[in-house]
N, C-alpha and C positions, 0 to 999 in steps of 0.2 A: 504494497498500499504505499502512496504518496499523495499527500494531502495540500491541499491550495497552498498552506504555507510554507512546505518544504517544497511545494516546487517553486515559488517564488525563491528562499533559503538559498536554496542548494543552487538557484539561478543567479541569483545574486552575489552571491559569493563563488559564489563559485560558480454462388449458390443458393442459391433460393430455398424454401426449406423444405421444400419435397426434398432433397436431394439428401438432408440426414432425416427426414422421417422414419425412413427404414431401417436403420440400424439397430444394432442392438439396444433393446431397452432394460437389460439388466444391467446395473450399475456395482461397481466395482466395492467390494469388504472393506475397508480400510483395519487393521490389525490395532485395533486400539483398545484400552484396557475398556472390560466389560461392566454393565452398568448393572446393579442386580435384576433381577426380573422374572416374578410370578407367576408369571402368565405368557400368553403370546405374544408378540406386539403385534398394535395394530394397526389398521391400513384409514388413514383417516382421507375422508372427504372434502377436498377446497378448491371453493368457486370464489373466484375475485371477481368484482364489477369494478373496471377503472374506466368506465364509459364517461365516467366525470373527471378524471385525470385533468382536464384544462382550471377546472375550481379545487383542482390540488386535494381530492378528496376521493378514496377510494375505498369500495365496501369488500365486503368477506365471509362467507356464510361454511361455515366447518360441520361437519360429520363427525364423531371424534366417538368411537366404541367403548363401551364400558360397561362394569358391573354396578348392581346397588349397592349403595356403601359411601362410606368419604373416597373423593378424587380430587388429586391436587393434579394440576394444570401449570404448566411453566410456558412465561411467554420468551422467546430468545433473547439470552442479555448481553453471554459474551459472543461477540459476531467472528468469526473467523476473519484474521487479516487487518483489524480495525485494534485488535492488540487490546482491549479492554472490555467494561460493559456498558458497550452503546445500544445496546438496544433499545430505541426509540417507544417504551412502553411510554410515556409521557403524552407522546402525540395521538394514544389512541380513546375511542371512545365510543358510544353508542354498544357497549358489551353487551348481551344478554342470553342465558344458557336454557334451552327446554329440553325436556326428558319424558318421555312418553304422557303426552300432552299439556306437562304442568313446566310454569316458569320456577325455574330455582332460586332460589336466593344464596350467594355468594360473597365469598370474604378475601379481601386483599391480606396477604402475609403482612402482617406488625412488623416484620423485620425485614424479608426480602420482598421489596414491592414487583418486581417479576414473577410472582408465584398466589394462584389463587385455589382457593379452598371453596369447593362444593359437597353438597352429597346427591347420590344420583339414589332415585327412588327404586323403590320393589317393581319387578317388570318390567323395567327400561334397558334397552339394551346399549343405547349410545344418547350421548346428548348433542344437540345440537347449539352450536355457536353461533351467533352474529356478531360481527366487530367493525370500526372502521376505524381506518387512518387517515389521519389530516399531514399531507405531508409541507414540511415548515417551509415558511414563504424567504426567509431568510439565505442570502445564499454563502454557506455555510458549513463546515460539518465534512461528513463522512456520508454514508449511505442512506443515515437520517438526517441528513440536512435537506435543503430547497435540491428537487425532483423531478419537477413539472413544469410545465409550462403549457400558455394557448396552443404551442403547437407540437412539444414533446415532451418525453417522460419516461424514467426507468422506474421498473419495478423490483423491488428487491421482495421474495416472496418473507423473509423473517419479521417484515412490518404485520404479519396480516395473517402469521398463523400462532396457535397455540398445542403444546403436545402433553402428553400426563406421565409423568414420574414415574420412573424406576425403570425408562429402556434408553438404551442404545439410539442416537439420532439414527445410524447407520440400519436400525431394523426396524423404527416405527416405517411404513410404503406411503405415500401419498397419492393421491388420483386427484391433479389440479386441472381446473380449467380455468379459460381469461376472457373476459369480454374486454374489447377496442372500444374505444369512439369510433365513432361514424368516419370511414373511409385512412382509419389511420392503417399502416404497415407493424411486421416487428419483425425483432429477433434475436434466438436466444440457442445457447447451446442445450436446453431440455429438451431431451427426445418428443416427437409429436406422435400422437396417435390421432387426429381431425383437425380439419379445418373445416369453418363455416365463416359463410360473411360476419366478419367483424367478430369471430369469437373461435375460440380455438381449446382443443382438451391435449393434454398433454399425456403421455403414457407414464404408466404408476413407476414412480420414483423412488427413492429411499428419501428419507426427510432431510438428509445431508446431501445429496444430490442437488433435491431440489433449492435449498436455499442457497445452494453452491452455485443456482446458477439463476442469474437476473435476465428478468427481460429489457428489451429496449425498442420505444414505439415509438411513430410519429407519423404527422403528416406530409412534413419532409424528408424523405425517407429511402435510402440505396444500400444496395448487396454489393461490394466489390468483391470478389475472387482472387485470391491469389494462390500461386504457383499450383496453375490450373492442371489438370492431368494427374496431378502428384498426391500419394495419401500416406495420412489422412487428409483429409479435404479441410482448405483453411478459408475464410472471410470478413472481410470488417461489413460491422454493418451499421450502419451510421443515421443518427436522426440528427435534423439541423431545427432551429427555428425559420429556418429562409430556402429555400430551392438555390441562392448564390453559393450557400455556404458548403452547399453537396460538390461544387466542382472541383472535384481532387485535379491537379497538376498532372499532367505522364510523370513527369520526373521523381512525385512523391509516392506514387502509385508503385514506380520500379523502385523503389526504397524501400517500401513497405513485402514487398515481394522479396527482396533481398533480405531483409528482416527475417522470413520465416527460413530461409533457404541457410542463411548463417547462423541463426539458434540451432538448426539441424546438425549442421559440421560442429559447433561448440559442443553438445550434450551428447550428440552421438545418438539419442532415442527421444521417442517422445511419449508423453506421461498421459494420452487424452484420446478419447476417439474421433473427435472431430474438433478446431478449435473456431471461437470466434471472438475476433476483436469487435466491443461493443463501445462505439464512441458518440459521445452526446456531445454536439458543438452549440452551445446556447451561453450566453451571456447570465441567465438567470437562475444555474442551477449551481448549487456548491462542485467546485473545481479541485478534483484527486483522481485518483484510481486507486481501484481497489481490484485484488488477482481472485479469481478464479479458477478451478483445475482446468476448463476446457473452455473459459471465456475469460474476459478483463472490462471492467465497467469503469471506462475513461471517462474523463470529460475536461474539456475544453473550450476557451471560447471560440462563440461563434465564425468569428474568421479565419479560424486555426489554418486553414488549409489553401484558403487566400491569400494574408496577409505572412511577407518574407517574415518578419520579428515575431510573429505569433508561432511561425513554425520552428524556428529556433528554441526559443524556450519552453514550446513544447515537445519539441524530436524527441526527448530520453523518455516519455511518460510509457509508451505502449510496449518499448524495449523492456522497461525495469517489468511493468506488469506481468507479461508475454514470461517472462524467466520465473517467474513467479512460480509457473507450474510446474517446474524442474524444479526451483527452492523456496521451501514453505508450503507446496501443496503435496507432490510429492514426495521431498525428503522436508521432515518436519522436528526443527526441535522439538524433544519429547514432551518439555514442559507448554506447550502448545497442543498438543495430539490429544485432545479429553474427548472425553467417549458422549457428550451431547452439550448443549450451550447453556447449562445453569453451572459445571463446574469452573471455577476459576482459572485461569490460564496463567501461566507462571512465564515470564520474557526474558530469562538471562540472556538466551542465546540470539537475541533478536541484532546483533551485529552480525551474526553469519545470517538468518532469516531477510532480514532488508539491509547488510551490510554489504552483503558477497553480492546479490541480487543487484545493488545500486552498482557494484563496479563491471559487472556483467553486461549490467542494461547499458552502463555506459560505451563498454568496448564494443556491443554490439549494434549504439546506436552510429560510431564509427564507419562500425566495418561495413553496417549494409547503406551506408550515403546519407541517411539523416544526418549527421553530422561531417562536416571535413577533418580531416587530420589535426588543422589548426583549431577549427569550433572543439575539438576532445581536450587539445590540452590549453588551452581557453577553459575552459570548465574546472577540470586540474589545477589550474592557476588562482581560478576563483575561491575552493575550497579549502586550496592552500593557505591562503590569504585569511579566509572566514577562523579556520582552527588555531592559527598562529594567532590571533587575537580572541582567545575565549579564554580568559583568563579563570574561570571556575573549573577548568580542567585542572588547574592547583590543588583542590579539594576534591572533586567528584570525579571518579571512574569512571573509565565508557561505561563499564558493566552496569553498574548502576543507575546509566541514563535509560538502559534496555531495561532492569526491573521495575523502572517507576513510569516504562514506557503510559501505562495506563492514567496517569496524570498527568504526565507534561505533555504529552499533545494536546490538552484544553488549555495550557498556561499562556499567560499573556506574553508577548513578545518581547514587551517592556522586561527588564534585567537579565533576558537570557545571557548576554556574554559571563555575568556571575552565577545562575542558577545553571545554567545548561539546558538545552532543548535535547531532540529526539536526534542525539548529535551520531547514534550508532548507524545510522544511514551512510552520510557523505565521509567523515573520518574512517566507519566504517568500508568507505570505496578506498579511503590514500593506504590503511592497512593491509588489506587485500593488493593493490598496485603493488607496495613493496614488497610481499609474499611471493606475487609473480613473478617481480625482478628477480629474486634469491635465488628463487627455481631455477631462474635460467641461469646467471649467474653458477650457480651447483653444477649445472648438467652442462653446460657449454650451448647456450641456450638452443638445446635439444628437445627439452621438455619446460610446459609451463604451464599454467592454472588449464591452460585446456586440458591438459590432461587429468587435472584434479577433478575438472568440470565431467570429464568422460568417466573418470572412475568413480566418482561419489554421484554423478547425476541423472547418469545414462544409461547404458543398456541394463538388462534389456528393454527393449518397447512393452509397454503395457497398457491399459487402461488407466483409469481415478484410480491408484491408491496409496496408502499413505505410509511413508518407512521415516517413523522418529529417528533421530538422534541425538550423541550427546555431545558433548565437549571433549571424549576420549575418543570419539568416532572419525570428531574434526582431524585429532593432533594424528589418529595410527593413519587416516587416508593422507593428509599429507606428506607422512615420513614418508610411505609407499610410492610418491609421485619420486619425492627427494629427501634422503634423510639429513636431519638437520634439528636443534633444538626447539621443535616449533610450538613447543608445549612453554619454555621461558620466552620467546618470542611472544608469543599470544598472551600470559599474562604479563607481561611487562608493559604492554599495550592497552590492553582489556581490561583486565581483572585489577591493578596495581595503576594507583596515581599515576598520570603521565603527563608530569607538567611541561614537557616540551612537544608539539605537535609532530605527527610520523608524517614525516614528509622524505622518506630515505628511499622509497619507490619513484617518486620525483629524480633523485640526486643518482638513482641507481640508475636508471631510466635514459640517461644522458642529457639531462634539462636542469637549468637551474630558474628558482623563483626570484626574479629581479620585480621590481617597483618603478612603471615608468609616468612621463603627463601624459599619454595615448590609452586609453578604454578599450580593449578588447573587442572584440562583435558581440559577445554575448551580453556585457557589462553594458554595452553602450545599448542595446534592446531594452535589457533590464529599466536601466532610466527612463526611454523613451516611452516604454509600454508598461512598466509597472509603476511610474509615478515614484520613484523610491533611488536615494543616490546613497551610497555607502563610504562615506570617510573613516572607517576604523582606524585605516591605518597609516591615517593623517593626524587629525583631532581626536579622533577614538569617537564619533557620533554616525549614525544611524536614523535620517532624517526621510522626513516625506515630500512631496511634493510643495504641501501647505505651510510646510516648516516644521510640523508637529515631529519632534523628538522621539524615532521607536524604541531605541535603545543607547545608552552610552557604555563605550569598553570601561568594567571597572578596571580602577588603579591609570586609565589613558588621563591624557592633558585634558578634555574634558571636561571629565567624572572627576578628576582633582580639584579643578577651580571652582565645581561645584552645580554644572548644570549636569540635571537626569532625567530617564526618559519620564514622558508624558508632557515634557515643558516643550514650548513652540519660540522657534529660531523666528525672531521678526524683521532684524535688520543684520545686514554685514560691511564692518565700517560707514555706518550712517546708512546705507543704501537698502531698502527694501529687499526681503532673502525671496531670491530666485533660486535655481540651479546651475543658471547660467553665473549670476552674482556671485554666489558663494564659490564655485568652481574656479573664477576667475579669482579672485580674492586668494583661494589657495594658491594658486599658481603665482600669483604676485608676494607671496611671501618668501620667494626665494631671491628675490632683489630688493628686498626690503627690511629696514631695522626696525620700523614698526611693530607693535603686538597686533595682533586679530583682532577685532571688537565684534563680539558680538551680544545684539541684544534679544535679550530671552524674554519671554512670559509666561510666568509661573503659577497659576489660579490666579490669576487678574494682576497680579505684580509684576512690575518691570525690574531689570537688571542690565545693565551691561558689562559684561566679561572679558577681560582681557586675555589672548592666549599667545604666551612667548614660541613662535611656532614660525620654522622658516623653511620648510620643507617641501614645500610644495603641493600639488597632488600628486596624489601616489595612486595609480590603477595594477593590479597583478598582470603579469606575463611569463613565461614561460621561452626561457631562452636557451640554445643549443649548445651544451658543454661538449666540447669537439673529443677532449680527452678520454671519453666515454662511451663503449657502443651506445646505439640509439633504440635504445629494447621498447622504451615507449613507442616506438614508431614500429617496431616488427607486432605489439602486441595489439594496434587497434589496426593491420593488415588486411584485407579480405582473404576468407578460405575458399569461399566457392564463388564468388560473386565480384562484378567489377560493377562499382557505385555508379552512379549516374554525373558526369562530368562537371555539371552545375549541382553543389549541394542545393536539397530542397529546403532547404536550412538559410540556405546564402542569401543578402540582401542583393538585388538586383538593382 
């Protein structure tokens, strides 16, 4: 998963339906810890009416087999890939239970808000449930965030289902159906049984498979087959807020074709029956990416496919979520391989689940041609700068950012430099880059993290099954690729406090991190499209276009002077703040002996701060160190494809 905030921060710093309706409908059963069951697992019937999706309300009707007596039902709480108890129970309404012709009284658990208690009357064999889900109007959050507009929507089944206590989600079967708004089309990885006008019935599937298979739909809808003629099938199912947004440039389609081919070469196997890239193009839904075994729910701005800067900034999202089919869905940390959606997840190994995925995602973005080699290196430079100016690393080990993921995802951007955030994503990518260069050095560039991917995530090809892993499994697999003290390597960078950023992958890779007065292409796109300027490496502030100071670098020049997050930069050297004014003033410090004057508003009080700063504007870049082999260049070379001569994300 990558959230909207992560998409910004990592870049700031850094087939028709019928074609797959005939496939096997038997879901694979992941080997997870068994829940105690005293009866056969039930088959739930679930009918979802999404005809009012433009009004942001969805209706569900369930039939849940049950015996007379006490019944405990769960609303899905811990949503896979979201790494926290994020099930949107607060946005449900209209809950009604009936059985044997009676309306049943119910009670929410006094401790666990996701648990319902009721009593099934004598003679009843099932409980009928009616429930509405109201999609938020705010464009934030993950799958519980805004998911519907006037023209398109994404349905996440976990919004709309209850399930009985005492069973694994793998064992519960669901017969689901969906009613669409008039004229809308849809896409999903969930096997289809029957299509009718504006409604679809799905083949019986486990609750695990159902919740792992969201549906995208819209009035403006496009299906783009990828790697046609190859098995298993792949396609992009794209819904947008306008027809114009669906116009995919040929070079972008070629890059996505390359992505499928390059992923096959990297991992050496596929662990899905077919794969669907579900892509939402809207400025009015939550922007994030969420992985599923046979699909991904990726949401980007409406003009992503037709705007150069937006393509550049969103290019790595699909490769990241696609990689999760191998790392995160097929291979999964043991603490995240829970038997259902009520058992809490433990995220200590998210630096593998997300960090390794971030690394391979970036590599595939470059190998496929979604980024040019220069853009890959620019991203590494931005990330290196970000974690160089992350003083929270002096007290908080990277592993704790993973353990605490469920609370850090919702943390304010303010004080991120000192608190730290979900740093295991991009700092994890730097650590895995270093591991890649070490393997190449140890083996004379004959082996690499590609070999680890084959060994740990690859053959044999399977359907969607789950193979949990532990820290020891990671260490053992690395040692099979190239003997080294990998336990110490990982412990020093992840489990222990690591005051220095992990930049050895850049150094070993034949490059140096430098700062210049010229922004790289990604940084420039961030400033222009995200309305955000990063001055962490100069005076130590991160500021938005309206002057709001999002964060200050703890211990940096601005913070030491008394400037903090939430304040507002009003003027620079006596002139009203703008990015251009601020940038020009920073540049001028190299030739001026006068301090930089910042007029700052703090809760309706104004103060001028004088900063004795003379190092100019500082943007991160990588420059070639010719004394070392260019291992980074080797890492991102395509394995089976020739990327477009013009990157689909390059500025025209």
